[in-house]
C-alpha angles and dihedrals in degrees: 000000000000116000093230091057093047091048092049092051091046092054093046092048094047090050095047095046100042097039099041102033101032103023090234112142113217139197129189110226119206096241135129121250090243091055090046092049092048091053093046101039097095090058126080115245136196109217124196123194123205121185122198143181131201135098081350131008135219142103143267127226114201116197116200125172110244092231090063097051099075096057092042092050092046091053094043094048096038093237136127111266090240090063096051113111129204087254090056090050093049092046090051092051090049091048093051092053089047092052093045091050095046093046091047093052091051089050090053096044122342091198097052117101118229124180108215115201121217109281116244132197118249109226143166119005090353088069093068091044089054090054094045095054090102115164091018111123126322118323123196116193113207127201121202127182093277109008149033127236136166148208127209125193118197117188116202 
């Protein structure tokens, strides 16, 4: 599948999921992944990975600043932010990437069958590897009102 079509579907899906499900307005800045990573590197990120198979196979990496996860999880779970645990936050990040992927695949072809694996958190030394995967796949930087996040799609 052509990268331009995939990128367009990624942006549409990110927008639909974050704006409609989490009430987070998004914009897509015209910046390189390297520039985005340099700006974001001082922050701590939670990164979820979701592998998939279907008409094509690959994985997504969803980069979400840690400071955003508590409020997103609280809103998603209908809890006060003070009661949100690290496990709730991780589960919410994994659910967001799952929703974005599923929505993207239905945008591309609502009749195609994709098998989504269970999302996992990227931790430890794999975090740096996730950030250093420049030029691998399609990367979409996302700007919210107070933060930056990103989604990478790698097709195998």
